[in-house]
FIKOLZA-1660 file (N, C-alpha, C; in steps of 0.1 Angstrom, whole numbers, plus 5000, padded with zeros to 4 digits):
% residues 231
   i   px   py   pz ch aa at
   1 2532 8064 4262  A  M  N
   1 2539 8071 4261  A  M CA
   1 2550 8075 4272  A  M  C
   2 2563 8083 4262  A  A  N
   2 2574 8083 4274  A  A CA
   2 2572 8099 4281  A  A  C
   3 2578 8100 4296  A  E  N
   3 2574 8107 4303  A  E CA
   3 2579 8121 4299  A  E  C
   4 2582 8133 4299  A  P  N
   4 2584 8147 4294  A  P CA
   4 2599 8147 4301  A  P  C
   5 2600 8143 4313  A  T  N
   5 2614 8142 4316  A  T CA
   5 2626 8132 4306  A  T  C
   6 2614 8118 4304  A  E  N
   6 2622 8115 4296  A  E CA
   6 2627 8120 4279  A  E  C
   7 2614 8124 4277  A  I  N
   7 2611 8130 4262  A  I CA
   7 2630 8139 4266  A  I  C
   8 2626 8147 4267  A  L  N
   8 2633 8158 4270  A  L CA
   8 2650 8153 4270  A  L  C
   9 2647 8142 4281  A  T  N
   9 2662 8136 4285  A  T CA
   9 2670 8130 4269  A  T  C
  10 2658 8127 4256  A  A  N
  10 2663 8119 4244  A  A CA
  10 2665 8124 4239  A  A  C
  11 2665 8139 4243  A  A  N
  11 2661 8147 4232  A  A CA
  11 2677 8156 4234  A  A  C
  12 2678 8156 4241  A  F  N
  12 2691 8163 4249  A  F CA
  12 2702 8148 4246  A  F  C
  13 2703 8140 4249  A  R  N
  13 2713 8135 4238  A  R CA
  13 2714 8132 4228  A  R  C
  14 2699 8132 4220  A  L  N
  14 2710 8134 4208  A  L CA
  14 2713 8146 4204  A  L  C
  15 2710 8159 4204  A  A  N
  15 2713 8169 4206  A  A CA
  15 2730 8169 4207  A  A  C
  16 2733 8166 4218  A  S  N
  16 2749 8165 4220  A  S CA
  16 2762 8155 4213  A  S  C
  17 2752 8144 4203  A  S  N
  17 2761 8140 4198  A  S CA
  17 2758 8142 4183  A  S  C
  18 2754 8154 4180  A  N  N
  18 2752 8160 4163  A  N CA
  18 2751 8174 4170  A  N  C
  19 2761 8175 4176  A  L  N
  19 2769 8194 4179  A  L CA
  19 2773 8194 4168  A  L  C
  20 2785 8188 4160  A  G  N
  20 2789 8196 4143  A  G CA
  20 2780 8188 4131  A  G  C
  21 2764 8186 4138  A  Q  N
  21 2762 8185 4122  A  Q CA
  21 2741 8187 4126  A  Q  C
  22 2737 8199 4124  A  S  N
  22 2729 8195 4119  A  S CA
  22 2719 8190 4116  A  S  C
  23 2701 8184 4122  A  L  N
  23 2693 8173 4123  A  L CA
  23 2684 8177 4113  A  L  C
  24 2689 8195 4109  A  I  N
  24 2678 8193 4100  A  I CA
  24 2682 8195 4083  A  I  C
  25 2671 8193 4076  A  D  N
  25 2682 8191 4061  A  D CA
  25 2675 8209 4051  A  D  C
  26 2660 8207 4058  A  D  N
  26 2660 8225 4050  A  D CA
  26 2666 8234 4055  A  D  C
  27 2675 8244 4050  A  E  N
  27 2683 8257 4047  A  E CA
  27 2675 8264 4062  A  E  C
  28 2663 8269 4057  A  Q  N
  28 2656 8279 4059  A  Q CA
  28 2647 8272 4071  A  Q  C
  29 2647 8264 4073  A  V  N
  29 2641 8256 4087  A  V CA
  29 2651 8260 4100  A  V  C
  30 2661 8255 4096  A  R  N
  30 2676 8260 4097  A  R CA
  30 2677 8273 4110  A  R  C
  31 2677 8277 4096  A  V  N
  31 2681 8291 4100  A  V CA
  31 2670 8303 4110  A  V  C
  32 2659 8295 4110  A  R  N
  32 2645 8303 4122  A  R CA
  32 2647 8296 4134  A  R  C
  33 2654 8289 4131  A  I  N
  33 2655 8278 4148  A  I CA
  33 2673 8279 4151  A  I  C
  34 2677 8287 4145  A  E  N
  34 2693 8288 4150  A  E CA
  34 2692 8306 4158  A  E  C
  35 2684 8313 4149  A  Y  N
  35 2680 8329 4155  A  Y CA
  35 2668 8330 4167  A  Y  C
  36 2660 8319 4171  A  V  N
  36 2655 8315 4181  A  V CA
  36 2658 8313 4191  A  V  C
  37 2669 8299 4192  A  A  N
  37 2680 8297 4199  A  A CA
  37 2688 8305 4209  A  A  C
  38 2690 8314 4195  A  R  N
  38 2710 8323 4203  A  R CA
  38 2702 8343 4203  A  R  C
  39 2696 8339 4199  A  N  N
  39 2689 8352 4202  A  N CA
  39 2689 8361 4216  A  N  C
  40 2697 8368 4219  A  L  N
  40 2704 8373 4231  A  L CA
  40 2692 8385 4231  A  L  C
  41 2684 8387 4226  A  K  N
  41 2672 8401 4236  A  K CA
  41 2660 8395 4233  A  K  C
  42 2661 8383 4231  A  N  N
  42 2645 8378 4234  A  N CA
  42 2650 8364 4239  A  N  C
  43 2646 8362 4250  A  R  N
  43 2650 8344 4255  A  R CA
  43 2637 8341 4257  A  R  C
  44 2622 8337 4252  A  A  N
  44 2616 8340 4261  A  A CA
  44 2606 8332 4247  A  A  C
  45 2606 8335 4235  A  G  N
  45 2610 8330 4221  A  G CA
  45 2611 8307 4230  A  G  C
  46 2620 8301 4229  A  V  N
  46 2628 8296 4223  A  V CA
  46 2620 8284 4237  A  V  C
  47 2619 8289 4247  A  R  N
  47 2606 8285 4256  A  R CA
  47 2593 8281 4252  A  R  C
  48 2587 8289 4244  A  L  N
  48 2581 8289 4239  A  L CA
  48 2577 8277 4232  A  L  C
  49 2586 8277 4223  A  L  N
  49 2585 8265 4213  A  L CA
  49 2588 8253 4218  A  L  C
  50 2597 8252 4230  A  M  N
  50 2602 8240 4237  A  M CA
  50 2591 8229 4247  A  M  C
  51 2587 8244 4250  A  A  N
  51 2574 8232 4253  A  A CA
  51 2561 8233 4247  A  A  C
  52 2555 8237 4240  A  C  N
  52 2550 8243 4227  A  C CA
  52 2550 8226 4226  A  C  C
  53 2567 8220 4220  A  L  N
  53 2571 8202 4211  A  L CA
  53 2564 8199 4228  A  L  C
  54 2576 8197 4229  A  L  N
  54 2571 8185 4242  A  L CA
  54 2561 8184 4246  A  L  C
  55 2554 8192 4244  A  A  N
  55 2535 8190 4245  A  A CA
  55 2530 8176 4237  A  A  C
  56 2538 8184 4229  A  K  N
  56 2532 8169 4214  A  K CA
  56 2533 8162 4214  A  K  C
  57 2545 8162 4226  A  L  N
  57 2557 8146 4223  A  L CA
  57 2545 8138 4233  A  L  C
  58 2549 8143 4242  A  H  N
  58 2540 8141 4253  A  H CA
  58 2521 8135 4250  A  H  C
  59 2521 8142 4240  A  R  N
  59 2504 8141 4237  A  R CA
  59 2502 8142 4223  A  R  C
  60 2511 8132 4216  A  P  N
  60 2505 8136 4204  A  P CA
  60 2491 8140 4195  A  P  C
  61 2477 8137 4200  A  E  N
  61 2466 8146 4199  A  E CA
  61 2463 8156 4199  A  E  C
  62 2473 8163 4211  A  V  N
  62 2475 8180 4213  A  V CA
  62 2473 8187 4198  A  V  C
  63 2467 8200 4197  A  D  N
  63 2473 8208 4186  A  D CA
  63 2483 8219 4189  A  D  C
  64 2498 8219 4181  A  V  N
  64 2511 8219 4191  A  V CA
  64 2510 8241 4189  A  V  C
  65 2502 8243 4181  A  R  N
  65 2502 8254 4179  A  R CA
  65 2486 8257 4192  A  R  C
  66 2479 8254 4196  A  K  N
  66 2476 8257 4211  A  K CA
  66 2479 8253 4226  A  K  C
  67 2486 8262 4228  A  P  N
  67 2492 8263 4240  A  P CA
  67 2480 8269 4252  A  P  C
  68 2470 8273 4250  A  Y  N
  68 2461 8276 4262  A  Y CA
  68 2451 8269 4265  A  Y  C
  69 2444 8265 4275  A  T  N
  69 2433 8258 4273  A  T CA
  69 2424 8265 4276  A  T  C
  70 2425 8273 4279  A  E  N
  70 2409 8285 4275  A  E CA
  70 2406 8287 4260  A  E  C
  71 2411 8277 4254  A  I  N
  71 2407 8281 4239  A  I CA
  71 2396 8272 4238  A  I  C
  72 2394 8264 4245  A  G  N
  72 2386 8256 4251  A  G CA
  72 2382 8244 4244  A  G  C
  73 2388 8243 4235  A  E  N
  73 2387 8227 4226  A  E CA
  73 2398 8213 4233  A  E  C
  74 2392 8207 4226  A  A  N
  74 2402 8191 4232  A  A CA
  74 2413 8187 4234  A  A  C
  75 2421 8200 4222  A  D  N
  75 2435 8192 4210  A  D CA
  75 2438 8204 4219  A  D  C
  76 2433 8213 4228  A  A  N
  76 2444 8224 4237  A  A CA
  76 2449 8220 4246  A  A  C
  77 2461 8223 4252  A  F  N
  77 2466 8220 4261  A  F CA
  77 2473 8235 4271  A  F  C
  78 2477 8235 4280  A  S  N
  78 2487 8244 4292  A  S CA
  78 2502 8248 4287  A  S  C
  79 2504 8254 4277  A  G  N
  79 2518 8258 4273  A  G CA
  79 2524 8262 4290  A  G  C
  80 2516 8266 4293  A  R  N
  80 2526 8272 4310  A  R CA
  80 2530 8262 4322  A  R  C
  81 2522 8251 4320  A  A  N
  81 2522 8239 4326  A  A CA
  81 2537 8231 4326  A  A  C
  82 2535 8232 4319  A  Y  N
  82 2541 8227 4305  A  Y CA
  82 2558 8231 4303  A  Y  C
  83 2560 8248 4302  A  D  N
  83 2573 8251 4308  A  D CA
  83 2576 8252 4326  A  D  C
  84 2564 8252 4329  A  E  N
  84 2567 8251 4344  A  E CA
  84 2579 8243 4350  A  E  C
  85 2569 8231 4350  A  R  N
  85 2573 8221 4357  A  R CA
  85 2582 8215 4347  A  R  C
  86 2588 8209 4337  A  Y  N
  86 2593 8207 4330  A  Y CA
  86 2603 8211 4320  A  Y  C
  87 2606 8225 4315  A  I  N
  87 2616 8233 4307  A  I CA
  87 2623 8240 4319  A  I  C
  88 2616 8248 4326  A  T  N
  88 2626 8251 4335  A  T CA
  88 2640 8244 4345  A  T  C
  89 2635 8233 4349  A  A  N
  89 2642 8221 4357  A  A CA
  89 2650 8215 4345  A  A  C
  90 2649 8215 4335  A  F  N
  90 2657 8216 4317  A  F CA
  90 2670 8217 4320  A  F  C
  91 2659 8237 4321  A  I  N
  91 2675 8246 4312  A  I CA
  91 2682 8243 4324  A  I  C
  92 2681 8245 4338  A  N  N
  92 2688 8247 4350  A  N CA
  92 2695 8236 4345  A  N  C
  93 2693 8225 4350  A  E  N
  93 2702 8213 4353  A  E CA
  93 2710 8215 4338  A  E  C
  94 2712 8216 4330  A  H  N
  94 2722 8219 4318  A  H CA
  94 2731 8228 4316  A  H  C
  95 2724 8238 4321  A  N  N
  95 2725 8252 4326  A  N CA
  95 2725 8254 4311  A  N  C
  96 2715 8261 4301  A  L  N
  96 2714 8260 4290  A  L CA
  96 2706 8274 4291  A  L  C
  97 2710 8285 4279  A  P  N
  97 2710 8305 4281  A  P CA
  97 2697 8305 4275  A  P  C
  98 2693 8305 4288  A  C  N
  98 2672 8301 4283  A  C CA
  98 2669 8317 4297  A  C  C
  99 2659 8319 4297  A  N  N
  99 2652 8328 4312  A  N CA
  99 2649 8319 4318  A  N  C
 100 2644 8321 4326  A  S  N
 100 2643 8314 4345  A  S CA
 100 2630 8313 4345  A  S  C
 101 2620 8320 4338  A  T  N
 101 2609 8316 4343  A  T CA
 101 2602 8318 4329  A  T  C
 102 2590 8312 4330  A  T  N
 102 2581 8308 4321  A  T CA
 102 2576 8319 4311  A  T  C
 103 2575 8316 4299  A  A  N
 103 2578 8326 4290  A  A CA
 103 2561 8324 4288  A  A  C
 104 2551 8322 4294  A  F  N
 104 2536 8320 4294  A  F CA
 104 2538 8337 4300  A  F  C
 105 2544 8344 4308  A  L  N
 105 2537 8356 4315  A  L CA
 105 2549 8362 4306  A  L  C
 106 2552 8367 4299  A  T  N
 106 2554 8371 4293  A  T CA
 106 2546 8387 4281  A  T  C
 107 2550 8398 4281  A  P  N
 107 2535 8408 4278  A  P CA
 107 2534 8402 4265  A  P  C
 108 2535 8393 4257  A  A  N
 108 2538 8386 4246  A  A CA
 108 2520 8377 4244  A  A  C
 109 2527 8371 4257  A  L  N
 109 2522 8358 4253  A  L CA
 109 2507 8354 4265  A  L  C
 110 2507 8364 4280  A  R  N
 110 2498 8358 4289  A  R CA
 110 2488 8366 4282  A  R  C
 111 2475 8362 4293  A  N  N
 111 2463 8369 4287  A  N CA
 111 2460 8364 4276  A  N  C
 112 2464 8354 4269  A  R  N
 112 2460 8345 4252  A  R CA
 112 2449 8334 4256  A  R  C
 113 2438 8340 4241  A  N  N
 113 2435 8325 4244  A  N CA
 113 2428 8316 4234  A  N  C
 114 2442 8321 4221  A  V  N
 114 2438 8313 4207  A  V CA
 114 2450 8312 4202  A  V  C
 115 2444 8299 4190  A  M  N
 115 2457 8293 4189  A  M CA
 115 2466 8307 4178  A  M  C
 116 2481 8292 4177  A  L  N
 116 2488 8305 4174  A  L CA
 116 2489 8305 4160  A  L  C
 117 2479 8309 4151  A  T  N
 117 2485 8306 4137  A  T CA
 117 2498 8319 4133  A  T  C
 118 2504 8320 4121  A  T  N
 118 2513 8327 4113  A  T CA
 118 2511 8337 4112  A  T  C
 119 2494 8344 4111  A  T  N
 119 2487 8357 4107  A  T CA
 119 2485 8359 4121  A  T  C
 120 2492 8352 4129  A  L  N
 120 2486 8361 4149  A  L CA
 120 2501 8370 4151  A  L  C
 121 2495 8385 4154  A  N  N
 121 2507 8396 4160  A  N CA
 121 2506 8394 4179  A  N  C
 122 2515 8387 4176  A  L  N
 122 2519 8388 4189  A  L CA
 122 2525 8401 4200  A  L  C
 123 2525 8413 4187  A  V  N
 123 2528 8420 4200  A  V CA
 123 2545 8417 4203  A  V  C
 124 2551 8414 4201  A  G  N
 124 2566 8413 4211  A  G CA
 124 2577 8416 4198  A  G  C
 125 2589 8418 4216  A  K  N
 125 2596 8422 4205  A  K CA
 125 2609 8411 4201  A  K  C
 126 2622 8409 4194  A  P  N
 126 2616 8414 4177  A  P CA
 126 2609 8407 4174  A  P  C
 127 2599 8408 4169  A  P  N
 127 2588 8403 4157  A  P CA
 127 2598 8391 4148  A  P  C
 128 2603 8394 4147  A  Q  N
 128 2612 8381 4134  A  Q CA
 128 2606 8367 4145  A  Q  C
 129 2614 8370 4156  A  L  N
 129 2619 8366 4163  A  L CA
 129 2600 8351 4169  A  L  C
 130 2594 8358 4172  A  Y  N
 130 2575 8354 4170  A  Y CA
 130 2572 8350 4162  A  Y  C
 131 2576 8353 4149  A  Q  N
 131 2572 8353 4137  A  Q CA
 131 2575 8335 4134  A  Q  C
 132 2591 8333 4135  A  Y  N
 132 2599 8323 4128  A  Y CA
 132 2591 8313 4134  A  Y  C
 133 2584 8317 4157  A  V  N
 133 2581 8303 4165  A  V CA
 133 2573 8298 4160  A  V  C
 134 2564 8314 4151  A  L  N
 134 2548 8305 4150  A  L CA
 134 2547 8297 4136  A  L  C
 135 2562 8301 4126  A  E  N
 135 2562 8301 4118  A  E CA
 135 2562 8281 4119  A  E  C
 136 2577 8280 4127  A  L  N
 136 2585 8265 4129  A  L CA
 136 2571 8260 4137  A  L  C
 137 2561 8259 4144  A  L  N
 137 2550 8255 4152  A  L CA
 137 2540 8249 4141  A  L  C
 138 2535 8259 4130  A  N  N
 138 2532 8252 4115  A  N CA
 138 2537 8245 4112  A  N  C
 139 2546 8245 4107  A  E  N
 139 2553 8235 4100  A  E CA
 139 2554 8219 4105  A  E  C
 140 2557 8223 4121  A  V  N
 140 2548 8205 4130  A  V CA
 140 2539 8204 4126  A  V  C
 141 2532 8215 4128  A  S  N
 141 2512 8214 4128  A  S CA
 141 2506 8206 4116  A  S  C
 142 2520 8207 4105  A  N  N
 142 2513 8202 4091  A  N CA
 142 2520 8196 4084  A  N  C
 143 2532 8186 4095  A  S  N
 143 2541 8178 4100  A  S CA
 143 2549 8175 4086  A  S  C
 144 2554 8192 4085  A  R  N
 144 2564 8188 4079  A  R CA
 144 2578 8190 4082  A  R  C
 145 2573 8196 4097  A  I  N
 145 2591 8184 4110  A  I CA
 145 2583 8178 4118  A  I  C
 146 2589 8167 4120  A  A  N
 146 2587 8155 4131  A  A CA
 146 2591 8167 4148  A  A  C
 147 2583 8168 4156  A  P  N
 147 2585 8174 4165  A  P CA
 147 2592 8171 4176  A  P  C
 148 2601 8161 4174  A  D  N
 148 2610 8152 4183  A  D CA
 148 2628 8157 4174  A  D  C
 149 2627 8155 4158  A  T  N
 149 2638 8164 4156  A  T CA
 149 2632 8178 4159  A  T  C
 150 2624 8190 4159  A  L  N
 150 2628 8201 4158  A  L CA
 150 2632 8202 4178  A  L  C
 151 2626 8196 4185  A  L  N
 151 2632 8196 4196  A  L CA
 151 2646 8200 4198  A  L  C
 152 2652 8188 4191  A  A  N
 152 2662 8182 4195  A  A CA
 152 2675 8193 4188  A  A  C
 153 2676 8197 4175  A  E  N
 153 2673 8209 4170  A  E CA
 153 2674 8223 4174  A  E  C
 154 2666 8222 4183  A  T  N
 154 2666 8235 4187  A  T CA
 154 2671 8239 4206  A  T  C
 155 2674 8227 4213  A  I  N
 155 2683 8218 4222  A  I CA
 155 2699 8223 4218  A  I  C
 156 2702 8220 4204  A  R  N
 156 2719 8220 4199  A  R CA
 156 2721 8232 4193  A  R  C
 157 2709 8241 4196  A  W  N
 157 2717 8251 4189  A  W CA
 157 2720 8256 4206  A  W  C
 158 2711 8255 4216  A  L  N
 158 2714 8260 4229  A  L CA
 158 2726 8257 4237  A  L  C
 159 2731 8243 4234  A  I  N
 159 2742 8235 4239  A  I CA
 159 2757 8247 4227  A  I  C
 160 2757 8248 4219  A  I  N
 160 2765 8255 4213  A  I CA
 160 2764 8266 4216  A  I  C
 161 2755 8275 4223  A  D  N
 161 2750 8288 4221  A  D CA
 161 2762 8287 4241  A  D  C
 162 2757 8277 4246  A  R  N
 162 2767 8279 4262  A  R CA
 162 2774 8277 4261  A  R  C
 163 2783 8267 4249  A  N  N
 163 2798 8260 4252  A  N CA
 163 2807 8276 4249  A  N  C
 164 2799 8277 4235  A  E  N
 164 2804 8295 4227  A  E CA
 164 2807 8303 4241  A  E  C
 165 2802 8303 4248  A  K  N
 165 2800 8319 4261  A  K CA
 165 2814 8311 4271  A  K  C
 166 2808 8300 4276  A  Q  N
 166 2820 8294 4284  A  Q CA
 166 2834 8294 4282  A  Q  C
 167 2839 8295 4267  A  R  N
 167 2850 8287 4263  A  R CA
 167 2854 8307 4264  A  R  C
 168 2842 8316 4263  A  R  N
 168 2847 8327 4262  A  R CA
 168 2854 8338 4275  A  R  C
 169 2844 8324 4279  A  I  N
 169 2851 8332 4301  A  I CA
 169 2860 8328 4304  A  I  C
 170 2863 8313 4301  A  E  N
 170 2875 8309 4304  A  E CA
 170 2886 8314 4299  A  E  C
 171 2887 8319 4283  A  A  N
 171 2899 8328 4277  A  A CA
 171 2901 8337 4285  A  A  C
 172 2893 8347 4287  A  L  N
 172 2893 8357 4295  A  L CA
 172 2897 8360 4312  A  L  C
 173 2897 8348 4315  A  I  N
 173 2898 8336 4328  A  I CA
 173 2919 8335 4332  A  I  C
 174 2915 8329 4318  A  Q  N
 174 2932 8321 4316  A  Q CA
 174 2941 8337 4316  A  Q  C
 175 2936 8346 4309  A  E  N
 175 2941 8357 4304  A  E CA
 175 2945 8364 4317  A  E  C
 176 2940 8370 4324  A  L  N
 176 2936 8371 4341  A  L CA
 176 2950 8366 4347  A  L  C
 177 2948 8354 4351  A  K  N
 177 2956 8344 4359  A  K CA
 177 2974 8342 4354  A  K  C
 178 2973 8345 4341  A  T  N
 178 2988 8350 4332  A  T CA
 178 2993 8360 4338  A  T  C
 179 2986 8373 4337  A  T  N
 179 2993 8384 4346  A  T CA
 179 2997 8388 4361  A  T  C
 180 2987 8380 4369  A  E  N
 180 2986 8383 4381  A  E CA
 180 3001 8380 4389  A  E  C
 181 3008 8367 4389  A  G  N
 181 3021 8367 4392  A  G CA
 181 3028 8377 4391  A  G  C
 182 3030 8386 4382  A  A  N
 182 3038 8396 4384  A  A CA
 182 3037 8407 4393  A  A  C
 183 3023 8412 4394  A  L  N
 183 3015 8421 4400  A  L CA
 183 3027 8425 4421  A  L  C
 184 3027 8433 4420  A  H  N
 184 3030 8437 4436  A  H CA
 184 3019 8432 4449  A  H  C
 185 3023 8433 4460  A  L  N
 185 3011 8427 4467  A  L CA
 185 3003 8433 4472  A  L  C
 186 3001 8446 4474  A  F  N
 186 2994 8454 4467  A  F CA
 186 2979 8458 4461  A  F  C
 187 2987 8450 4451  A  H  N
 187 2974 8447 4436  A  H CA
 187 2972 8431 4443  A  H  C
 188 2978 8421 4450  A  R  N
 188 2979 8407 4451  A  R CA
 188 2961 8405 4460  A  R  C
 189 2965 8416 4472  A  L  N
 189 2951 8420 4479  A  L CA
 189 2939 8420 4471  A  L  C
 190 2943 8433 4468  A  R  N
 190 2932 8440 4458  A  R CA
 190 2933 8427 4448  A  R  C
 191 2935 8417 4444  A  S  N
 191 2929 8407 4436  A  S CA
 191 2918 8398 4439  A  S  C
 192 2923 8394 4452  A  R  N
 192 2915 8386 4465  A  R CA
 192 2903 8390 4464  A  R  C
 193 2901 8408 4464  A  F  N
 193 2885 8408 4463  A  F CA
 193 2877 8407 4451  A  F  C
 194 2886 8410 4444  A  L  N
 194 2881 8412 4429  A  L CA
 194 2879 8391 4425  A  L  C
 195 2885 8384 4430  A  E  N
 195 2885 8368 4428  A  E CA
 195 2874 8373 4431  A  E  C
 196 2870 8369 4444  A  T  N
 196 2859 8369 4454  A  T CA
 196 2843 8374 4446  A  T  C
 197 2845 8382 4440  A  Y  N
 197 2835 8393 4434  A  Y CA
 197 2835 8386 4418  A  Y  C
 198 2844 8379 4412  A  Q  N
 198 2843 8378 4400  A  Q CA
 198 2834 8365 4403  A  Q  C
 199 2844 8354 4407  A  S  N
 199 2832 8343 4418  A  S CA
 199 2818 8342 4418  A  S  C
 200 2814 8353 4424  A  M  N
 200 2803 8358 4428  A  M CA
 200 2795 8357 4413  A  M  C
 201 2803 8369 4402  A  I  N
 201 2788 8375 4389  A  I CA
 201 2790 8357 4384  A  I  C
 202 2808 8355 4380  A  L  N
 202 2804 8338 4371  A  L CA
 202 2796 8330 4375  A  L  C
 203 2795 8326 4391  A  E  N
 203 2783 8317 4400  A  E CA
 203 2773 8317 4396  A  E  C
 204 2764 8328 4387  A  E  N
 204 2752 8332 4393  A  E CA
 204 2748 8326 4375  A  E  C
 205 2732 8322 4376  A  P  N
 205 2726 8316 4365  A  P CA
 205 2722 8330 4355  A  P  C
 206 2726 8328 4339  A  Q  N
 206 2723 8337 4331  A  Q CA
 206 2713 8343 4332  A  Q  C
 207 2704 8340 4340  A  S  N
 207 2689 8344 4341  A  S CA
 207 2695 8362 4354  A  S  C
 208 2703 8357 4359  A  A  N
 208 2700 8363 4372  A  A CA
 208 2714 8378 4365  A  A  C
 209 2728 8372 4361  A  V  N
 209 2735 8386 4355  A  V CA
 209 2744 8377 4338  A  V  C
 210 2737 8381 4329  A  S  N
 210 2733 8376 4313  A  S CA
 210 2751 8379 4311  A  S  C
 211 2749 8366 4301  A  Q  N
 211 2759 8366 4293  A  Q CA
 211 2770 8380 4294  A  Q  C
 212 2767 8392 4286  A  P  N
 212 2774 8397 4279  A  P CA
 212 2780 8403 4296  A  P  C
 213 2771 8408 4303  A  V  N
 213 2783 8413 4322  A  V CA
 213 2791 8402 4323  A  V  C
 214 2791 8392 4322  A  K  N
 214 2803 8387 4326  A  K CA
 214 2814 8390 4319  A  K  C
 215 2806 8381 4305  A  E  N
 215 2822 8387 4293  A  E CA
 215 2827 8403 4299  A  E  C
 216 2819 8415 4300  A  A  N
 216 2822 8429 4297  A  A CA
 216 2829 8431 4314  A  A  C
 217 2829 8424 4324  A  F  N
 217 2837 8429 4336  A  F CA
 217 2847 8417 4332  A  F  C
 218 2845 8405 4328  A  L  N
 218 2861 8401 4327  A  L CA
 218 2872 8412 4319  A  L  C
 219 2865 8414 4308  A  A  N
 219 2874 8424 4301  A  A CA
 219 2877 8436 4305  A  A  C
 220 2867 8439 4313  A  M  N
 220 2873 8454 4321  A  M CA
 220 2886 8453 4331  A  M  C
 221 2880 8441 4337  A  R  N
 221 2896 8435 4350  A  R CA
 221 2906 8434 4342  A  R  C
 222 2906 8422 4331  A  R  N
 222 2920 8422 4325  A  R CA
 222 2928 8437 4322  A  R  C
 223 2918 8453 4319  A  A  N
 223 2922 8458 4308  A  A CA
 223 2929 8462 4320  A  A  C
 224 2924 8466 4332  A  A  N
 224 2928 8474 4346  A  A CA
 224 2937 8465 4348  A  A  C
 225 2942 8458 4348  A  E  N
 225 2954 8452 4351  A  E CA
 225 2963 8454 4343  A  E  C
 226 2961 8450 4324  A  A  N
 226 2973 8451 4320  A  A CA
 226 2978 8467 4326  A  A  C
 227 2965 8475 4323  A  E  N
 227 2968 8490 4324  A  E CA
 227 2976 8492 4339  A  E  C
 228 2980 8489 4356  A  L  N
 228 2985 8488 4362  A  L CA
 228 3005 8480 4360  A  L  C
 229 2995 8466 4360  A  E  N
 229 3013 8461 4345  A  E CA
 229 3020 8476 4340  A  E  C
 230 3014 8485 4330  A  A  N
 230 3023 8488 4323  A  A CA
 230 3031 8505 4330  A  A  C
 231 3023 8505 4344  A  G  N
 231 3027 8517 4348  A  G CA
 231 3039 8513 4360  A  G  C
% end
């Protein structure tokens, strides 16, 4: 059986080679995966999903819906262990838009010892996200979706989301660069400070400085420079 890091590498390779084409035929399933992977309000759901899928692929005998050893059954597993040991390093390596910490310490998922069925109310927000995760895990449990395909499709959407955000940042930076040449000396000195501050913000991982904050900073700086030029 492949090791977790090898499983993730293979899934990333498959996802990267199919960015323009979904790996899932069922449209309803595709909608659920995209919603979970790209939800700006909550990034814990996608880590929960990936950790459970990774465990299932690493240990096929486990029940993908039982990520708590406290359940006390032979087919249960520690979702938190897979999340912290493997998912964290994976998302950091590829700069994927996820939480920097485990999903299993969030209010909706900590201190639980039950199977994650579709009727379970995780009391998380947004509720639709957690419901979709439960439904996707149920699809895997019932062998309607292969766990390796679902993992790769989830990663595919994370890569797409990452790339789109990076392109927006690059476009904003390029617009800033085109205006700086015409500014006077004082503004150039001021820009050096802003460049330094900008670099500090952009180099921070998404878990430390969110994508909307980064984009807002660049947009405000561009507007400020436009006003100065007009003046």
